[in-house]
C-alpha positions as CSV (number, residue, x, y, z in Angstrom):
1,M,39.4,-5.8,-29.4
2,D,37.6,-8.7,-27.8
3,Q,37.5,-12.3,-28.8
4,L,34.1,-12.1,-30.5
5,Q,35.1,-9.1,-32.6
6,R,38.3,-10.8,-33.7
7,A,36.4,-13.9,-34.7
8,L,33.9,-11.7,-36.6
9,N,36.7,-10.0,-38.4
10,I,37.9,-13.4,-39.6
11,T,34.3,-14.2,-40.7
12,R,34.2,-11.0,-42.7
13,T,37.5,-11.9,-44.4
14,S,36.0,-15.3,-45.2
15,R,32.8,-13.8,-46.6
16,N,34.7,-11.4,-48.8
17,L,36.7,-14.4,-50.2
18,H,33.4,-16.3,-50.7
19,L,31.9,-13.3,-52.5
20,K,34.9,-13.0,-54.8
21,V,34.6,-16.6,-55.9
22,L,30.8,-16.3,-56.1
23,N,31.2,-13.3,-58.5
24,S,33.4,-15.4,-60.7
25,L,30.7,-18.0,-61.4
26,T,27.7,-18.0,-63.7
27,L,24.2,-19.0,-62.4
28,E,24.5,-22.1,-64.4
29,Q,27.8,-23.1,-62.8
30,L,26.3,-22.2,-59.3
31,N,23.4,-24.6,-59.9
32,T,25.5,-27.5,-61.1
33,V,26.0,-30.4,-58.8
34,P,29.4,-31.8,-59.9
35,N,29.9,-35.6,-60.0
36,G,30.8,-36.9,-56.6
37,Y,29.0,-34.1,-54.7
38,K,25.4,-34.0,-53.4
39,N,24.9,-30.2,-53.4
40,S,25.5,-27.4,-55.8
41,L,28.0,-24.5,-55.4
42,F,25.0,-22.2,-54.7
43,W,23.9,-24.5,-51.9
44,N,27.3,-24.3,-50.2
45,F,27.3,-20.5,-50.3
46,A,23.8,-20.3,-49.0
47,H,24.5,-23.0,-46.4
48,I,27.1,-20.9,-44.6
49,V,24.7,-18.0,-44.4
50,V,21.9,-20.1,-43.0
51,T,24.2,-21.9,-40.6
52,Q,25.5,-18.6,-39.2
53,Q,21.9,-17.4,-38.7
54,L,20.8,-20.6,-37.0
55,L,23.8,-20.8,-34.6
56,V,24.0,-17.1,-33.7
57,Y,20.4,-16.1,-33.8
58,K,18.1,-19.1,-33.5
59,L,20.2,-20.6,-30.7
60,G,20.1,-17.2,-29.0
61,D,16.3,-17.0,-29.4
62,S,16.6,-14.0,-31.7
63,D,15.1,-13.2,-35.0
64,M,17.0,-14.3,-38.1
65,I,17.1,-12.3,-41.3
66,V,17.0,-15.3,-43.6
67,S,13.6,-16.7,-44.5
68,D,12.2,-20.0,-43.3
69,E,12.3,-21.2,-46.9
70,W,16.1,-20.6,-47.1
71,V,16.5,-22.4,-43.8
72,E,14.7,-25.5,-45.2
73,L,16.6,-25.4,-48.5
74,Y,20.1,-24.8,-47.1
75,R,20.3,-26.1,-43.5
76,K,22.5,-29.0,-42.4
77,G,21.3,-32.2,-43.8
78,S,19.4,-30.6,-46.7
79,V,20.3,-31.5,-50.3
80,F,20.0,-29.6,-53.6
81,T,16.4,-29.7,-54.7
82,K,15.8,-26.6,-56.7
83,P,17.9,-24.4,-58.9
84,A,18.6,-20.9,-57.7
85,S,17.2,-18.0,-59.7
86,E,18.8,-14.8,-60.6
87,N,16.9,-13.2,-57.7
88,D,18.2,-15.8,-55.3
89,L,21.7,-15.0,-56.5
90,I,21.2,-11.3,-55.9
91,L,19.9,-12.1,-52.4
92,L,22.8,-14.4,-51.6
93,K,25.4,-11.8,-52.5
94,E,23.6,-9.3,-50.2
95,L,23.2,-11.8,-47.3
96,L,26.9,-12.9,-47.4
97,I,27.8,-9.4,-46.1
98,K,24.6,-8.1,-44.5
99,T,24.4,-11.0,-42.1
100,I,27.9,-10.2,-40.7
101,D,27.2,-6.5,-40.6
102,K,24.0,-7.1,-38.6
103,T,25.8,-9.5,-36.3
104,E,28.5,-6.9,-35.6
105,D,25.8,-4.2,-35.0
106,D,24.0,-6.6,-32.6
107,L,27.1,-7.3,-30.7
108,K,27.9,-3.6,-30.3
109,A,24.3,-3.1,-29.1
110,N,24.7,-6.0,-26.6
111,L,21.7,-7.8,-28.2
112,L,23.6,-11.1,-28.5
113,N,24.2,-12.5,-25.0
114,S,23.7,-16.2,-24.8
115,I,22.7,-19.3,-26.7
116,T,21.1,-22.6,-26.0
117,P,23.9,-25.2,-25.9
118,Y,24.1,-27.2,-29.1
119,M,26.1,-30.3,-30.1
120,T,27.4,-30.0,-33.6
121,S,27.6,-32.9,-36.0
122,T,31.4,-32.8,-35.5
123,G,30.9,-33.6,-31.9
124,Y,31.9,-30.2,-30.6
125,E,29.4,-28.7,-28.1
126,L,28.7,-25.0,-28.5
127,K,28.1,-23.6,-25.0
128,N,28.4,-19.8,-25.6
129,L,28.8,-17.2,-28.3
130,E,32.6,-17.5,-28.3
131,D,32.3,-21.2,-29.2
132,V,29.7,-20.4,-31.9
133,F,31.9,-17.8,-33.6
134,Q,35.0,-20.0,-33.5
135,F,33.0,-23.0,-34.9
136,L,31.5,-20.9,-37.6
137,N,34.9,-19.9,-38.9
138,F,36.0,-23.6,-38.9
139,H,32.7,-24.5,-40.7
140,E,33.1,-21.7,-43.3
141,G,36.6,-22.9,-44.0
142,I,35.4,-26.4,-44.7
143,H,32.8,-25.1,-47.2
144,F,35.3,-22.8,-48.8
145,G,37.4,-25.8,-49.5
146,Y,34.4,-27.6,-51.0
147,I,33.6,-24.5,-53.1
148,L,37.1,-24.2,-54.5
149,S,37.2,-28.0,-55.4
150,M,33.7,-27.8,-56.9
151,K,34.6,-24.8,-58.9
152,K,37.3,-26.8,-60.7
153,A,34.7,-29.4,-61.6
154,V,32.2,-27.0,-63.2
């Protein structure tokens, strides 16, 4: 198994953990911004989906499966501005897994080859897909920590 597939397997494990927590929360809890935080639980879940799409697909000049609206609502630097609906929640649950399934399929079909180099806000430069996949797992771990902390506050 190559490095990208191993990293993607870690991402899949992460997404299944995220989905388990997501399923344990009500829409009201997901839309709550706890004291001391600037975003909701829903925002954190959606943010990891959008970030994965931007770094794997947008930097690779490929089509994303998330909408431009979701990119604007949940990209880096955005803040909670609108409560998620029940339909948003259904879509989020689907995208948590579907985005990883599609990435795996695209890797197997050799559709993901390169990216435009990108400097992350942590100061780490992404130069290739290996960097992207490793960074995404780090990024999702950070947000999973936020989510677990925020869950206690709602």
